[in-house]
Legacy VTK file of the C-alpha trace (Angstrom):
# vtk DataFile Version 3.0
C-alpha trace
ASCII
DATASET POLYDATA
POINTS 463 float
83.752 68.839 109.438
81.771 71.735 110.959
80.018 72.823 107.501
81.184 72.530 104.002
81.306 75.716 102.057
80.978 75.552 98.064
79.795 78.107 95.446
78.125 77.168 92.056
80.293 78.452 89.238
81.070 75.708 86.911
83.606 76.645 84.242
82.969 73.642 82.239
79.513 74.952 81.559
80.580 78.849 80.491
81.384 78.409 77.177
82.204 82.580 77.184
84.677 82.418 80.242
86.245 78.918 78.337
87.026 81.146 75.629
88.353 84.541 77.514
89.929 81.932 80.068
90.130 84.603 83.415
88.964 82.342 86.029
89.004 83.691 89.697
88.942 81.995 92.860
85.573 82.846 95.051
87.201 85.554 97.146
84.019 85.915 99.141
83.785 82.228 100.332
86.882 82.024 101.100
86.790 85.203 103.485
84.208 83.283 104.945
86.545 79.990 105.470
89.256 82.213 106.869
86.810 83.670 109.279
85.199 80.154 110.592
88.785 78.580 110.938
89.859 81.349 113.157
86.818 80.803 115.064
87.523 77.625 115.943
85.340 75.517 113.747
86.349 72.928 111.134
85.681 73.823 107.687
86.288 72.630 103.899
85.475 73.979 100.704
84.185 72.759 97.582
85.643 74.812 94.811
83.114 74.196 91.832
84.847 76.221 89.086
87.181 73.223 87.892
84.657 70.392 88.782
81.216 69.253 88.111
77.901 69.073 89.822
78.770 65.095 90.091
81.668 65.951 91.578
79.713 67.891 94.365
76.997 65.083 94.698
80.581 62.362 95.361
82.052 64.975 97.875
79.115 65.351 100.226
78.235 61.793 100.075
81.518 60.657 101.203
81.838 63.638 104.187
78.441 63.836 105.142
79.141 67.362 106.439
76.031 68.536 108.861
75.979 71.851 107.589
76.638 72.979 103.695
77.022 76.949 103.117
76.435 77.762 99.190
77.462 81.037 97.943
74.889 81.902 94.964
75.085 84.560 92.343
72.899 85.928 89.501
74.460 83.482 87.221
74.876 80.428 89.427
71.213 80.029 90.629
69.907 77.163 88.880
73.364 74.989 89.554
72.886 76.469 93.160
69.152 74.703 93.514
70.606 71.277 92.256
72.861 71.583 94.835
70.851 72.221 97.577
68.854 69.172 96.752
71.900 67.078 96.866
72.621 68.507 100.170
69.562 68.019 101.675
69.202 64.292 100.349
72.716 63.607 102.213
70.797 64.923 105.528
72.376 68.263 105.581
71.166 71.636 107.064
71.883 74.061 104.023
72.381 77.745 104.125
72.610 80.114 101.156
74.258 83.623 101.070
75.268 85.878 98.266
73.949 88.760 96.137
71.088 86.673 94.872
69.503 84.960 97.866
68.604 88.072 99.844
65.562 89.300 97.778
64.310 85.969 96.596
64.610 84.721 100.010
61.117 82.625 100.365
61.705 81.281 96.836
64.718 79.822 97.933
63.225 78.702 101.450
60.715 76.836 99.163
63.253 75.215 97.526
64.792 73.326 100.182
67.134 75.717 101.805
66.993 75.693 105.276
68.407 79.713 106.143
69.338 82.620 104.055
72.245 84.538 104.936
71.530 88.436 104.305
74.812 90.782 104.056
78.232 89.737 105.194
78.551 86.312 105.959
81.587 86.099 108.115
80.287 87.355 111.384
76.680 85.624 110.751
78.025 82.052 109.889
80.385 82.337 112.728
77.080 82.212 114.900
74.766 80.031 112.858
76.871 77.288 111.953
77.262 75.757 115.667
73.540 76.568 115.889
72.803 74.413 113.443
75.193 71.904 113.922
73.241 71.370 117.575
69.931 70.657 116.000
67.116 73.393 114.913
66.367 75.775 117.447
64.168 78.761 116.362
64.938 80.721 119.434
68.394 80.452 119.177
68.123 81.256 115.169
66.187 84.274 115.860
68.581 85.615 117.909
71.042 85.687 115.057
70.865 89.120 113.068
71.178 88.978 109.315
68.774 85.851 108.765
65.635 84.324 107.000
64.197 81.223 107.816
60.868 79.408 108.568
59.789 78.456 111.985
58.339 75.547 113.216
54.538 76.446 112.073
56.321 77.452 108.505
56.052 81.340 109.156
58.902 83.464 107.362
61.171 85.069 110.397
63.254 87.684 109.085
65.739 88.577 112.026
67.365 91.920 112.409
70.016 93.410 109.710
73.361 92.541 110.750
75.643 95.724 111.418
78.267 95.790 108.662
81.887 94.976 109.791
83.785 98.367 110.243
87.420 97.902 110.385
87.987 95.390 107.455
91.670 95.313 109.003
90.290 92.788 111.648
89.528 90.195 108.969
91.723 87.428 108.229
93.440 87.013 104.843
91.130 84.882 102.347
91.917 81.530 102.557
93.387 80.832 99.097
95.032 77.433 100.309
91.606 75.823 100.670
91.517 75.884 97.188
93.733 74.436 94.167
95.366 78.121 93.373
97.850 76.350 90.921
94.916 75.385 88.727
94.066 79.224 88.243
97.569 80.290 87.512
98.034 77.504 85.196
94.760 78.539 83.545
95.817 82.191 82.894
99.431 81.255 82.243
98.303 78.920 79.442
95.854 81.336 77.959
97.602 85.070 78.379
101.240 83.605 79.258
100.595 85.344 83.029
99.544 83.720 86.218
97.104 86.133 87.932
96.035 86.491 91.509
92.845 88.352 92.443
92.580 90.721 95.601
90.064 93.500 97.055
91.030 96.476 98.754
87.360 97.752 100.001
84.083 96.391 100.561
80.970 98.423 98.670
80.257 101.377 96.481
78.912 104.540 97.431
77.638 105.647 94.014
73.892 105.691 93.261
73.619 103.878 89.628
70.205 102.408 89.715
70.913 99.158 88.212
73.554 98.126 90.771
72.743 95.435 93.317
74.043 96.114 96.991
72.636 93.170 98.525
75.669 92.021 100.258
77.862 95.155 101.098
74.705 97.727 101.110
75.397 101.300 100.236
78.457 101.971 102.008
82.452 101.791 101.170
84.850 100.639 103.769
88.542 100.413 102.839
91.594 98.534 104.287
94.551 100.511 105.446
97.307 100.802 102.686
99.771 98.458 105.282
96.760 95.884 105.176
96.908 95.564 101.792
100.425 95.500 101.215
100.761 92.891 103.239
98.574 90.775 101.104
100.150 91.364 98.125
103.763 90.409 100.008
101.862 87.265 100.773
100.531 86.986 97.552
104.189 87.245 95.829
105.720 85.213 98.509
103.253 82.345 98.531
101.857 82.119 94.559
104.300 83.991 92.708
102.149 85.340 90.107
102.927 87.797 87.381
99.912 89.994 87.764
97.332 90.935 89.851
93.704 91.979 89.461
92.333 94.059 91.935
88.320 92.999 92.096
86.749 96.183 93.878
83.925 97.539 92.382
85.705 100.777 92.158
89.627 100.797 92.609
90.896 104.172 93.920
87.699 105.271 94.769
89.541 107.478 97.709
92.085 109.729 96.288
94.032 109.972 99.495
94.246 106.270 100.260
95.238 105.585 96.234
98.549 107.773 96.980
99.284 106.407 99.955
99.017 103.057 98.890
101.271 103.539 95.998
103.850 105.061 98.463
103.477 101.826 100.532
104.007 99.552 97.579
106.513 101.333 96.216
108.555 101.517 100.007
108.164 97.866 100.279
109.515 97.490 96.452
106.354 95.778 95.145
105.836 96.467 91.717
103.288 93.946 89.948
101.428 94.601 86.753
97.661 94.913 87.587
94.160 95.551 85.910
91.767 97.317 88.026
87.768 98.915 87.630
87.658 102.351 88.365
85.421 105.428 87.623
86.227 108.284 85.507
85.973 111.286 87.841
88.478 109.625 90.542
91.374 109.876 88.121
93.157 112.948 88.480
96.604 113.415 87.151
97.895 112.589 90.597
96.014 109.184 90.494
96.832 108.729 87.211
100.495 109.159 88.099
100.304 107.000 90.949
98.302 104.263 88.900
102.050 104.342 86.796
104.099 103.764 90.004
101.660 100.925 91.102
102.397 98.961 87.969
98.862 99.331 86.174
98.574 97.941 82.697
94.701 98.596 82.283
92.081 100.457 84.127
87.932 99.498 83.220
85.690 102.490 83.519
82.364 101.667 83.606
81.244 104.376 81.053
78.094 102.107 79.996
77.041 104.853 77.352
77.891 107.754 75.174
74.444 109.412 75.493
74.104 111.928 78.889
70.652 111.583 78.737
71.198 108.202 79.517
73.594 108.455 82.127
71.443 110.821 83.853
68.814 108.541 84.156
70.959 105.780 85.387
72.422 107.983 87.871
75.528 107.919 87.151
76.927 110.932 88.511
79.383 111.434 85.592
79.372 113.168 82.311
80.665 112.030 79.020
83.338 114.186 78.927
84.950 113.061 82.058
85.282 109.636 80.944
86.764 111.138 77.624
89.226 113.213 79.634
89.866 110.088 81.996
90.361 107.807 79.068
93.138 110.512 77.661
94.877 110.913 80.972
95.626 106.911 81.179
96.515 106.311 77.721
99.168 109.455 77.769
100.632 107.328 80.543
100.754 104.107 78.220
98.006 102.291 80.353
95.256 100.965 78.216
91.834 101.483 78.804
88.713 99.198 78.816
85.360 100.463 78.810
81.953 98.801 79.844
78.931 99.653 77.897
75.234 99.059 78.501
72.777 98.528 76.081
68.759 98.924 76.704
68.480 100.489 79.479
64.880 102.042 80.043
64.404 104.543 77.424
67.106 104.423 75.471
66.603 105.278 71.708
68.477 104.891 68.684
70.396 108.181 68.922
71.285 107.159 72.084
73.260 103.993 70.449
74.326 106.363 67.776
75.589 108.696 70.569
77.637 105.621 72.107
79.352 104.823 68.616
80.505 108.234 68.452
81.660 108.305 72.031
83.884 105.426 71.394
85.408 106.484 68.288
86.397 110.051 70.146
87.644 107.986 73.199
89.371 105.101 71.235
89.370 102.753 74.129
92.076 99.767 73.636
89.188 97.373 74.364
85.203 97.531 75.091
82.694 95.287 76.452
79.064 95.026 75.848
75.907 93.981 78.071
72.256 94.457 77.579
70.716 95.979 80.942
68.642 93.683 82.897
66.507 94.469 85.670
67.628 93.089 89.369
65.453 92.483 91.811
65.938 94.723 95.062
67.542 97.460 92.971
65.992 100.852 92.045
65.955 100.431 88.748
64.005 96.796 89.010
61.558 99.216 91.202
61.108 101.729 88.318
60.143 98.950 85.675
58.699 96.384 87.824
55.466 96.407 86.197
56.445 95.825 82.840
59.279 92.753 84.015
58.982 89.435 81.807
60.481 86.041 83.020
61.244 83.653 80.374
59.919 80.678 82.686
59.361 79.438 86.017
61.747 81.458 88.862
64.138 78.198 89.196
64.690 77.797 85.654
66.403 81.015 85.187
68.402 83.970 86.232
67.797 87.457 86.451
70.005 88.212 83.689
67.528 86.521 81.460
64.624 88.934 82.368
63.402 91.643 79.907
60.800 94.230 79.722
57.740 94.800 77.846
57.787 97.428 75.483
61.733 97.626 74.973
63.439 96.028 71.668
63.801 92.541 71.438
67.202 90.354 71.912
67.742 90.055 68.475
67.747 93.931 68.181
70.298 94.010 70.807
72.169 91.407 69.078
72.468 93.173 66.034
73.293 96.674 67.922
76.206 95.215 69.576
77.524 93.891 65.863
76.726 97.197 64.469
78.394 99.238 67.111
81.468 97.211 67.162
81.921 97.108 63.222
81.146 101.311 63.213
84.116 101.100 65.877
86.098 99.027 64.166
85.685 100.803 60.711
86.646 104.134 62.450
89.964 102.601 63.815
90.740 100.977 60.307
90.681 104.247 58.765
92.129 106.799 61.015
95.157 103.718 61.248
95.324 103.894 57.488
95.194 107.836 57.436
98.041 107.671 60.220
99.962 105.478 58.081
99.622 107.155 55.165
100.752 110.569 56.993
103.891 109.175 58.801
104.808 107.693 54.965
104.498 111.057 53.476
106.109 112.883 56.427
109.075 110.410 56.212
109.292 110.599 52.385
109.166 114.530 52.928
112.208 114.065 55.331
114.300 111.548 53.033
113.648 114.226 50.273
115.137 117.103 52.564
117.840 114.717 53.512
118.707 114.072 49.759
118.641 117.587 48.584
120.831 118.485 51.821
123.469 115.754 50.896
122.936 117.002 47.038
123.936 120.634 48.048
126.728 119.534 50.353
128.550 117.900 47.331
127.924 120.543 44.958
129.196 122.889 47.045
132.379 120.798 47.865
LINES 1 464
463 0 1 2 3 4 5 6 7 8 9 10 11 12 13 14 15 16 17 18 19 20 21 22 23 24 25 26 27 28 29 30 31 32 33 34 35 36 37 38 39 40 41 42 43 44 45 46 47 48 49 50 51 52 53 54 55 56 57 58 59 60 61 62 63 64 65 66 67 68 69 70 71 72 73 74 75 76 77 78 79 80 81 82 83 84 85 86 87 88 89 90 91 92 93 94 95 96 97 98 99 100 101 102 103 104 105 106 107 108 109 110 111 112 113 114 115 116 117 118 119 120 121 122 123 124 125 126 127 128 129 130 131 132 133 134 135 136 137 138 139 140 141 142 143 144 145 146 147 148 149 150 151 152 153 154 155 156 157 158 159 160 161 162 163 164 165 166 167 168 169 170 171 172 173 174 175 176 177 178 179 180 181 182 183 184 185 186 187 188 189 190 191 192 193 194 195 196 197 198 199 200 201 202 203 204 205 206 207 208 209 210 211 212 213 214 215 216 217 218 219 220 221 222 223 224 225 226 227 228 229 230 231 232 233 234 235 236 237 238 239 240 241 242 243 244 245 246 247 248 249 250 251 252 253 254 255 256 257 258 259 260 261 262 263 264 265 266 267 268 269 270 271 272 273 274 275 276 277 278 279 280 281 282 283 284 285 286 287 288 289 290 291 292 293 294 295 296 297 298 299 300 301 302 303 304 305 306 307 308 309 310 311 312 313 314 315 316 317 318 319 320 321 322 323 324 325 326 327 328 329 330 331 332 333 334 335 336 337 338 339 340 341 342 343 344 345 346 347 348 349 350 351 352 353 354 355 356 357 358 359 360 361 362 363 364 365 366 367 368 369 370 371 372 373 374 375 376 377 378 379 380 381 382 383 384 385 386 387 388 389 390 391 392 393 394 395 396 397 398 399 400 401 402 403 404 405 406 407 408 409 410 411 412 413 414 415 416 417 418 419 420 421 422 423 424 425 426 427 428 429 430 431 432 433 434 435 436 437 438 439 440 441 442 443 444 445 446 447 448 449 450 451 452 453 454 455 456 457 458 459 460 461 462
């Protein structure tokens, strides 16, 4: 083995996800695995989802990999640091990458990591793994773009940023066979009655939302060709036989012409799988909505975030509340369910903004909405604007960025109440609206029955 790739998300430690049970394989890691295998490297993958940290320790002790690469996001830092210590104790060189490490690179190095990968991992790892496998050569490491490490004197070295992969069609498909796909499909089928497989059609997002991290794909949007994505869908259908697809793009269908061409391509191949995706309201016009129907879309998630235009403008969302309502109506008219993400607590939000969000949800009537409380992610414009007020609940290695709060903002109990209040208000509105509709339907039905009865009686009188 040249390298053991791993991630640090353990389903057993996530009570909320076990309740929802919508697990997906680590696509980013599987892209790296496929790329390294194509380059001739011997790769194994430790898929943490259905395992434990003890299982990782056992795997490392048994296989003694010379290099361990760990993908880390905001939620998984604490487990990742435990895994770093285990790998180092076994004598492995340790690499970390993903959304979290680039802006905390020195802290990861202090925690025992040898090299931090910044940006997309495929090309960087293909150059890095052979170098680490041969020993510790500072000059060789310095020649590899996209790294952070310490030299022999302990000085932090940051190499040049790596250029993004321009043509995503040149990448091999994710190495799904490196993980137990049957476990994921079984989990979905047990919880929801349908097996689901995820894929992405593009990388990055060109929008400017100030709270969103771009540490991996940068401020870019690069699309695979419709034909290349359709090839992957065909492979997924033939290999794994799912009942549904999940498009895991930051924004699916961001390019109108691409979306229409992709719908044509799947239709030409006779591929029509139900799916969910995330998109933006202003990307959904009538033609795109019709294309989503042709593709088999059952639900679109929209990042509505707030019903207050003032809050959306501060977020630099570049969308209006009215456009969100129009998109939702357009989808619902085609019997596509609408899911919404709502974010509370963005800096400057007032009670009247929360009230506007309640009104927005009542008027838009999404089939489902999920709420979160904003948190500043290091490296984002939002973090920079509030950095002097950021409060951490403890040492860096004991919490995730999701637990950061701001001085001067209401407390967590306030937002816990806000969530319950918003949900209760929307539910109450929906309940009474449905009762009114039911009453109106009963009245209309009674009136119709009455008219029919009168007509029948008139008919018999005339006879």
